[in-house]
C-alpha positions as CSV (number, residue, x, y, z in Angstrom):
1,M,53.3,-38.2,42.6
2,T,54.9,-36.7,45.7
3,F,52.9,-34.0,47.5
4,S,53.5,-31.6,50.4
5,R,50.9,-31.3,53.1
6,V,49.2,-28.0,53.4
7,L,50.7,-26.8,56.7
8,S,54.4,-27.7,55.9
9,W,55.2,-24.7,53.7
10,G,56.8,-21.4,54.4
11,S,54.8,-18.3,55.5
12,L,53.9,-17.1,52.0
13,A,52.4,-20.5,51.1
14,F,50.6,-20.6,54.4
15,L,49.0,-17.2,53.8
16,V,47.8,-18.4,50.4
17,V,46.2,-21.6,51.7
18,S,45.3,-20.6,55.3
19,S,41.7,-21.8,55.0
20,L,42.5,-25.0,53.2
21,A,41.4,-28.3,54.7
22,I,44.4,-30.3,56.0
23,S,43.4,-33.4,54.0
24,M,43.9,-31.7,50.6
25,E,47.2,-32.3,48.9
26,I,49.0,-29.8,46.6
27,D,51.8,-30.4,44.2
28,P,54.8,-28.4,45.4
29,A,55.3,-27.3,41.8
30,V,52.0,-25.3,42.1
31,I,53.3,-23.4,45.1
32,K,56.6,-22.8,43.3
33,A,54.8,-21.5,40.2
34,L,52.7,-19.2,42.3
35,R,55.8,-17.7,44.0
36,A,57.6,-17.3,40.7
37,N,55.0,-16.0,38.3
38,S,53.4,-12.6,37.8
39,N,49.7,-12.4,37.7
40,D,49.6,-11.9,33.9
41,K,51.1,-15.3,33.2
42,I,48.6,-18.2,32.6
43,L,49.1,-21.3,34.7
44,S,47.5,-24.7,34.1
45,V,46.6,-27.1,36.9
46,I,44.6,-30.3,37.4
47,V,42.1,-30.3,40.2
48,N,41.4,-33.8,41.3
49,L,37.9,-34.0,42.9
50,D,36.9,-36.2,45.8
51,G,35.4,-39.6,45.1
52,Q,35.0,-41.9,42.1
53,L,32.0,-43.4,40.5
54,D,31.5,-47.1,41.3
55,L,32.1,-48.8,38.0
56,N,30.4,-52.0,39.2
57,S,27.2,-50.5,38.0
58,M,28.2,-51.3,34.5
59,K,28.1,-55.0,35.3
60,H,24.3,-54.8,35.0
61,F,24.4,-53.0,31.6
62,T,22.3,-55.0,29.1
63,G,23.4,-53.3,25.9
64,T,26.1,-54.5,23.5
65,E,29.8,-54.0,24.0
66,A,29.7,-51.3,21.4
67,Q,27.1,-49.4,23.4
68,K,28.9,-49.5,26.7
69,G,31.2,-46.6,26.0
70,K,28.5,-44.0,25.5
71,E,26.7,-45.2,28.6
72,I,29.7,-45.1,30.9
73,A,30.6,-41.7,29.4
74,K,27.2,-40.4,30.3
75,Q,27.4,-41.7,33.9
76,L,30.9,-40.3,34.4
77,E,30.1,-36.9,33.0
78,A,27.2,-36.6,35.4
79,F,29.3,-37.7,38.3
80,N,32.0,-35.3,37.4
81,S,29.5,-32.5,37.0
82,S,28.1,-33.2,40.4
83,S,31.6,-33.4,42.0
84,S,32.7,-30.2,40.4
85,S,29.5,-28.2,41.1
86,P,31.0,-26.5,44.2
87,L,34.1,-25.5,42.2
88,L,32.0,-24.1,39.4
89,K,29.7,-22.2,41.7
90,F,32.8,-20.8,43.5
91,F,34.2,-19.4,40.2
92,K,30.9,-18.1,39.1
93,T,30.5,-16.1,42.4
94,A,34.1,-14.9,42.3
95,N,33.7,-13.7,38.7
96,L,37.5,-13.8,38.0
97,S,38.6,-12.2,34.8
98,G,41.8,-14.3,34.8
99,L,39.9,-17.6,34.4
100,K,40.6,-18.8,30.9
101,E,39.5,-22.5,30.9
102,I,37.6,-25.1,32.9
103,T,37.7,-28.5,31.2
104,P,36.1,-31.6,32.8
105,I,38.4,-34.7,32.8
106,W,35.7,-37.1,33.8
107,I,37.7,-40.2,33.1
108,T,39.7,-39.5,36.3
109,N,37.1,-37.2,38.0
110,S,39.3,-34.2,37.6
111,V,39.0,-30.7,36.1
112,R,41.7,-28.7,34.3
113,I,41.9,-25.1,35.2
114,R,43.8,-22.5,33.2
115,G,44.1,-19.0,34.6
116,T,46.3,-16.3,36.1
117,S,48.0,-16.7,39.5
118,D,45.2,-15.1,41.4
119,V,42.7,-17.7,40.0
120,I,45.0,-20.6,41.1
121,Q,45.4,-19.0,44.5
122,K,41.7,-18.8,44.9
123,L,41.5,-22.5,44.2
124,L,43.7,-23.2,47.2
125,S,41.1,-21.7,49.6
126,M,38.6,-24.5,48.7
127,N,38.0,-27.4,51.1
128,S,36.3,-30.0,48.9
129,L,39.1,-31.1,46.7
130,E,41.3,-34.1,46.7
131,S,44.4,-32.5,45.2
132,I,45.8,-29.9,42.9
133,V,48.8,-30.7,40.6
134,M,50.6,-28.8,37.9
135,D,49.5,-29.6,34.3
136,A,53.0,-29.7,32.9
137,P,54.4,-31.5,29.9
138,K,56.3,-34.7,30.5
139,P,58.7,-36.6,28.2
140,V,57.2,-39.3,26.0
141,S,59.7,-42.0,25.3
142,E,58.5,-43.7,22.2
143,F,59.9,-40.9,20.0
144,D,63.5,-41.0,21.2
145,D,64.0,-43.2,24.3
146,K,66.5,-46.1,23.9
147,P,68.2,-48.4,26.3
148,A,71.3,-46.9,28.0
149,G,74.5,-47.4,26.0
150,T,72.7,-48.4,22.8
151,L,71.7,-46.7,19.6
152,E,68.8,-47.9,17.4
153,P,70.1,-48.8,13.9
154,K,69.0,-46.4,11.2
155,S,67.0,-49.2,9.6
156,A,64.8,-49.3,12.6
157,L,63.9,-45.6,12.3
158,P,61.0,-44.2,10.2
159,K,62.9,-43.5,7.0
160,S,60.6,-40.7,5.9
161,L,61.9,-38.7,8.8
162,N,65.4,-39.3,7.6
163,G,64.6,-37.8,4.2
164,E,64.2,-41.2,2.6
165,T,61.2,-42.9,1.1
166,E,61.2,-46.4,-0.4
167,A,58.7,-48.7,-2.0
168,P,58.3,-51.6,0.3
169,A,56.8,-55.0,-0.5
170,K,53.2,-55.0,-1.8
171,V,51.9,-56.4,1.5
172,S,53.7,-55.6,4.7
173,W,55.8,-58.4,6.2
174,G,54.2,-57.6,9.5
175,S,50.7,-58.3,8.2
176,T,51.9,-61.5,6.7
177,K,53.6,-62.5,9.9
178,V,50.4,-62.2,11.9
179,R,48.6,-64.0,9.1
180,A,46.2,-61.2,8.4
181,P,45.9,-61.9,4.6
182,E,44.4,-65.3,5.4
183,L,41.5,-63.5,7.3
184,W,41.1,-61.0,4.5
185,A,40.5,-63.9,2.1
186,Q,37.6,-64.9,4.4
187,G,36.1,-61.4,4.3
188,I,37.4,-60.5,7.8
189,T,39.0,-57.0,7.3
190,G,38.1,-55.0,10.4
191,K,34.9,-53.7,8.9
192,G,32.5,-52.4,11.5
193,I,35.2,-51.6,14.0
194,T,36.5,-48.1,14.9
195,V,40.1,-47.8,16.2
196,A,41.0,-44.6,17.9
197,M,44.6,-43.6,17.0
198,I,45.8,-41.5,20.0
199,D,49.1,-40.1,18.6
200,S,50.5,-37.1,16.7
201,G,47.7,-37.0,14.2
202,A,47.8,-38.5,10.7
203,N,48.3,-37.7,7.0
204,L,44.6,-37.0,6.3
205,K,45.3,-36.7,2.6
206,H,47.1,-40.1,2.0
207,P,45.0,-42.2,-0.4
208,D,45.6,-45.2,1.8
209,L,43.9,-43.5,4.7
210,I,41.1,-41.4,3.2
211,P,38.6,-44.3,2.6
212,N,39.2,-45.5,6.2
213,L,38.9,-42.3,8.1
214,W,36.1,-42.4,10.7
215,Q,33.3,-40.0,9.9
216,N,31.3,-38.4,12.7
217,V,27.8,-38.7,11.2
218,G,26.6,-36.0,13.6
219,E,28.9,-33.5,11.8
220,T,28.1,-34.5,8.2
221,G,25.3,-33.5,5.9
222,L,23.3,-30.3,5.9
223,D,22.0,-28.5,9.0
224,A,18.5,-26.9,9.3
225,N,19.9,-23.8,7.6
226,G,21.2,-25.7,4.6
227,K,24.8,-25.3,5.7
228,D,27.4,-28.1,5.7
229,R,27.6,-29.4,9.2
230,A,31.3,-30.2,8.7
231,T,32.2,-26.5,8.4
232,N,29.3,-24.6,9.9
233,G,31.1,-23.7,13.2
234,V,28.4,-25.5,15.3
235,D,28.6,-28.5,17.6
236,D,25.8,-30.2,15.7
237,D,26.0,-33.5,17.7
238,N,26.4,-31.8,21.1
239,N,29.5,-33.9,22.0
240,G,31.4,-30.8,23.1
241,Y,33.5,-30.4,19.9
242,I,32.8,-28.2,16.9
243,D,33.0,-29.7,13.4
244,D,34.9,-32.8,14.6
245,V,34.4,-34.7,11.4
246,V,37.4,-37.2,11.6
247,G,38.6,-36.7,15.1
248,W,40.1,-33.9,17.2
249,N,43.4,-32.1,17.9
250,F,43.7,-31.9,21.7
251,E,46.9,-29.9,21.5
252,G,45.6,-27.2,19.2
253,K,42.1,-27.4,20.6
254,N,40.7,-27.6,17.1
255,N,39.2,-30.1,14.6
256,D,42.4,-30.5,12.5
257,P,44.4,-33.6,13.7
258,T,46.9,-33.3,10.8
259,D,50.2,-35.0,11.6
260,K,53.2,-32.7,12.0
261,E,55.6,-35.3,13.4
262,G,55.3,-38.4,11.1
263,H,54.8,-40.8,14.0
264,G,51.0,-40.9,13.9
265,S,50.8,-41.3,10.2
266,Q,52.8,-44.4,10.4
267,T,50.9,-46.0,13.3
268,A,47.6,-45.3,11.5
269,G,49.0,-46.8,8.3
270,I,49.9,-50.0,10.1
271,V,46.4,-50.4,11.6
272,G,44.4,-49.5,8.6
273,G,46.4,-48.4,5.5
274,M,44.2,-50.0,2.8
275,G,46.6,-50.1,-0.1
276,A,45.0,-47.6,-2.5
277,G,48.4,-46.3,-3.4
278,G,49.8,-49.7,-4.3
279,T,51.2,-51.0,-1.0
280,Q,49.2,-52.8,1.7
281,T,50.6,-51.5,5.0
282,G,47.4,-52.1,7.2
283,V,46.6,-55.2,9.1
284,A,42.9,-54.3,9.1
285,P,42.2,-52.6,5.7
286,G,38.5,-52.4,6.4
287,V,38.7,-50.6,9.7
288,K,37.6,-47.1,10.5
289,L,40.3,-44.8,12.0
290,M,39.4,-42.1,14.5
291,I,42.3,-39.7,14.3
292,I,43.0,-38.0,17.7
293,R,46.1,-35.8,18.1
294,S,47.3,-35.6,21.7
295,C,51.0,-34.9,21.1
296,C,53.7,-33.8,20.4
297,D,53.9,-30.0,19.7
298,A,56.1,-29.7,22.8
299,G,58.8,-31.7,21.1
300,T,59.0,-35.2,22.7
301,Q,56.7,-34.3,25.5
302,I,53.0,-34.6,26.2
303,F,50.5,-33.1,28.6
304,E,48.9,-36.1,30.4
305,S,45.5,-34.3,30.5
306,N,45.4,-34.0,26.7
307,T,45.7,-37.7,26.5
308,W,43.0,-38.3,29.1
309,E,40.8,-36.0,27.1
310,A,41.7,-38.0,24.0
311,M,40.6,-41.2,25.7
312,Q,37.3,-39.6,26.8
313,Y,36.7,-38.6,23.2
314,A,37.3,-42.2,22.0
315,I,35.0,-43.7,24.6
316,K,32.2,-41.2,24.0
317,N,32.3,-41.5,20.2
318,G,32.2,-45.2,19.9
319,A,35.7,-46.5,19.4
320,R,36.1,-50.2,20.3
321,V,39.9,-50.1,20.3
322,I,42.5,-47.5,21.3
323,S,46.0,-47.8,19.7
324,M,48.5,-45.7,21.6
325,S,52.2,-45.8,20.8
326,L,53.4,-43.5,23.6
327,S,53.9,-43.6,27.4
328,V,55.4,-41.6,30.2
329,K,58.4,-43.2,31.8
330,H,59.1,-43.5,35.5
331,P,61.8,-40.8,35.7
332,S,59.2,-38.3,34.4
333,N,56.9,-39.0,37.4
334,P,53.7,-40.1,35.6
335,S,50.4,-39.8,37.3
336,Y,50.2,-43.5,37.8
337,A,47.0,-43.7,39.8
338,K,45.1,-41.5,37.3
339,W,46.3,-43.6,34.4
340,R,45.2,-46.7,36.1
341,R,41.8,-45.2,36.9
342,A,41.5,-44.3,33.2
343,G,42.2,-47.9,32.4
344,E,39.5,-49.1,34.8
345,V,37.0,-46.8,33.1
346,M,38.0,-48.1,29.6
347,L,37.5,-51.6,30.9
348,A,34.0,-50.8,32.1
349,A,33.3,-49.1,28.8
350,G,34.3,-52.1,26.8
351,V,37.2,-50.4,25.0
352,V,40.4,-52.4,24.3
353,H,43.5,-50.3,25.0
354,V,46.6,-51.5,23.1
355,N,49.7,-49.6,24.2
356,S,53.4,-49.8,23.5
357,A,55.7,-51.1,26.2
358,G,58.4,-48.7,25.3
359,N,62.0,-48.8,24.0
360,R,64.0,-48.9,27.2
361,G,65.2,-52.5,27.0
362,S,66.0,-54.2,30.4
363,D,68.2,-51.7,32.1
364,F,65.7,-50.2,34.5
365,T,63.8,-53.1,36.1
366,P,61.1,-52.8,37.5
367,H,60.6,-49.4,35.7
368,N,61.3,-50.2,32.1
369,V,57.6,-49.9,31.2
370,G,56.0,-46.5,31.7
371,A,52.4,-45.4,32.2
372,P,49.9,-46.3,31.1
373,A,51.5,-49.5,29.7
374,S,52.3,-50.5,33.3
375,N,48.5,-51.0,34.0
376,P,47.4,-54.6,34.6
377,P,45.4,-56.4,32.0
378,A,41.8,-57.5,32.0
379,W,42.5,-61.2,32.1
380,A,45.0,-63.3,34.0
381,Y,47.2,-65.6,32.0
382,P,47.5,-68.9,33.9
383,K,51.1,-68.2,34.9
384,Q,50.3,-64.6,36.0
385,V,49.9,-64.7,39.8
386,N,47.9,-62.4,42.0
387,L,46.2,-60.3,39.3
388,T,44.2,-57.6,40.9
389,G,42.7,-54.2,39.9
390,L,42.0,-55.0,36.3
391,T,42.1,-52.5,33.5
392,S,41.6,-52.6,29.7
393,M,45.4,-52.6,29.0
394,I,47.1,-54.9,26.5
395,T,50.8,-54.0,26.6
396,I,52.9,-54.7,23.5
397,G,56.5,-55.7,23.0
398,A,58.4,-55.9,19.7
399,T,59.7,-58.9,17.7
400,D,61.6,-59.3,14.4
401,E,61.0,-61.5,11.3
402,S,62.3,-64.6,13.2
403,D,60.1,-64.0,16.3
404,K,63.0,-62.8,18.3
405,L,62.6,-60.0,20.8
406,R,63.9,-56.6,19.5
407,Y,66.8,-55.6,21.7
408,Y,65.2,-52.3,22.6
409,S,61.8,-53.6,23.5
410,S,61.0,-52.8,27.2
411,V,60.7,-55.8,29.4
412,G,59.0,-56.4,32.8
413,P,58.1,-56.9,35.5
414,V,56.5,-53.7,36.8
415,T,55.4,-52.9,40.4
416,W,52.7,-50.8,41.9
417,E,53.9,-51.3,45.5
418,D,54.8,-47.6,45.8
419,I,51.6,-46.2,44.5
420,V,49.6,-45.4,47.6
421,E,46.2,-45.8,45.9
422,Y,46.9,-49.4,44.9
423,K,50.0,-50.9,46.6
424,D,49.9,-54.1,44.6
425,F,52.2,-56.2,42.4
426,A,55.1,-56.1,44.9
427,Y,58.6,-56.5,43.5
428,T,60.9,-56.0,46.5
429,G,61.6,-58.8,48.9
430,G,61.7,-61.5,46.2
431,K,58.2,-60.8,44.8
432,S,57.6,-61.2,41.1
433,G,55.7,-58.0,40.3
434,L,53.4,-57.8,37.3
435,V,54.5,-59.5,34.0
436,R,54.8,-57.0,31.2
437,P,54.2,-57.1,28.2
438,D,51.1,-59.2,27.5
439,V,52.0,-60.1,23.9
440,C,54.3,-58.9,21.1
441,G,53.9,-57.8,17.5
442,P,56.2,-57.3,14.5
443,S,58.2,-54.1,14.4
444,E,60.3,-52.3,11.8
445,V,57.6,-52.6,9.2
446,P,56.7,-50.4,6.2
447,S,54.0,-47.7,6.6
448,L,52.8,-44.3,5.3
449,S,54.5,-41.0,4.8
450,M,53.6,-37.9,6.8
451,T,52.9,-35.9,3.6
452,G,52.1,-36.8,0.1
453,A,51.1,-40.3,-1.0
454,T,54.4,-42.3,-0.5
455,Y,55.5,-45.0,2.0
456,T,58.2,-45.4,4.6
457,A,60.3,-48.6,4.2
458,S,60.7,-49.2,7.9
459,F,59.1,-47.8,11.0
460,G,60.5,-49.2,14.2
461,G,60.3,-49.5,18.0
462,T,57.4,-50.8,20.0
463,S,55.5,-47.9,18.3
464,S,55.2,-50.1,15.2
465,A,54.5,-53.3,17.0
466,T,51.5,-51.8,18.8
467,P,49.4,-50.9,15.7
468,N,50.1,-54.3,14.3
469,V,48.4,-55.8,17.4
470,A,45.7,-53.2,17.4
471,G,45.0,-54.3,13.8
472,V,44.7,-57.9,14.9
473,V,42.3,-56.8,17.6
474,A,40.2,-55.0,15.0
475,L,40.1,-58.2,12.8
476,L,39.1,-60.3,15.9
477,L,36.3,-57.9,16.8
478,S,35.2,-57.8,13.2
479,A,34.7,-61.6,13.4
480,K,33.3,-61.6,16.9
481,P,31.9,-58.1,17.7
482,N,30.6,-58.9,21.2
483,L,33.8,-60.1,22.7
484,T,34.6,-58.3,26.0
485,V,37.9,-56.8,26.7
486,A,38.8,-59.7,29.0
487,Q,37.9,-62.2,26.2
488,V,40.0,-60.3,23.7
489,T,42.9,-60.3,26.0
490,E,42.5,-64.1,26.7
491,T,42.2,-64.8,23.0
492,L,45.3,-62.9,22.0
493,Q,47.4,-64.6,24.7
494,M,46.1,-68.1,24.4
495,S,46.5,-68.1,20.6
496,A,49.9,-66.4,20.5
497,V,53.0,-68.0,19.1
498,Q,55.3,-68.4,22.1
499,V,58.6,-66.6,22.1
500,E,61.4,-68.4,23.9
501,N,58.9,-71.2,24.7
502,S,57.5,-69.6,27.8
503,F,55.2,-66.9,29.3
504,N,57.8,-64.3,30.4
505,N,58.6,-60.6,30.9
506,K,60.1,-60.3,27.4
507,C,57.1,-61.1,25.2
508,G,54.4,-62.1,27.6
509,A,52.4,-65.0,26.0
510,G,54.1,-64.5,22.7
511,R,53.7,-63.0,19.2
512,V,50.1,-62.5,18.1
513,D,48.5,-64.7,15.4
514,A,45.3,-63.3,13.8
515,V,44.0,-66.6,12.4
516,A,44.7,-68.5,15.5
517,A,43.0,-65.8,17.5
518,V,39.8,-65.8,15.5
519,E,39.7,-69.6,15.6
520,Y,40.2,-69.6,19.4
521,A,37.4,-67.0,20.0
522,K,35.0,-68.8,17.7
523,A,35.6,-72.1,19.6
524,K,35.6,-70.6,23.1
525,F,33.1,-67.8,23.0
């Protein structure tokens, strides 16, 4: 993110921020919006607060991996509350009628403020903030981004979105390719593991998903007045969300994460579609799916803050895995440092983050892979040099039936040398950067329809490869529940089937193998 220093603007901006500390940074887009907008228009900004919680404290946590998330959420919420206290007191004293929303983004120690121009101008007079940036939508590539000069074949698109539905094979070839059925036969189905699907929602009425939808036990049953907690309009479990029975819609700010795009239904189906309608699309048919909608009402765009909120929700509510088939590409100026901090938090929380590499091919090196998939992993493959600043990320590329890389699958390396908060993984001057992706998964596989109870014959891109790998992670954790994020990452890479016989920037360590992964983990850990 590029900022202007406070004293470098014209006279109008200087009058607005005259008492601002010189060290605070402001996104020029904020100043532009203040100049252009009348006071009755609502603006949304992210206020980044000073300081970050030292995550090393979690190294001494004695609970299980599954308990880590709630503990780190508790600590970070307290830290964010303390950091934002001056801001909240300021607004309480000012008593501004134009203030519409104050939302804590504790995963990055930030706060989202929505209000009229006079509210945002008041913010600029504070002197205890790190930075203020516009909370604006940014393009998300997985829905439409393809390498320059190429078009994805129609067979690689989700056919339900083209007006077609077909009956695929009884078991997805993707599940068979990663050898999931062999683990099902052993009773390893993903049972006991919750995967958070951060996407466009899901078809909550599909018979293949209904039995596997996560249930928030704090919002089920009867309350003290005999009313159904699922519909009583009360935040019964005090998690900050009212009647969030199966998840949350962070776009609509409500408890209905129903899919309106088709994308999320298909990613959910690949992780945990359990075959009730006659076709087995899910790699982990015993898993529980937490449905979190963070996009894409704004077309093929997302608000980064919605996704950070979605990650918070997953951490706080016990997800062990996040499956996310979206990313913000380099031309859209992602908030790289904040995405990486979120990845560090998820690592401390014991949450495995499986994310698509994207569909930009190899035309834009070292910027083919966007945020957050550009984050470094939790474990260093032996041929990955100078791995620093670890996060929970496992970045996923896409392969075909013959274990060949799909032509559109984004390849590495990536670099962080220009991100001032990190300045690592140099690429210029002959440096190698950070190898991306970590592993690959099958893509262009069958999945579920957005409405009704039918199936799509082929859902493509790294968007479909990612839930295939997330399903394998769920199987692995079902077999070995106390594996750390680093151990999961090591297991997937060391047990993978190599693609092109090497560790490389096309497919990382190779295509995942669920049986080999479980065997490796049982032998090593």
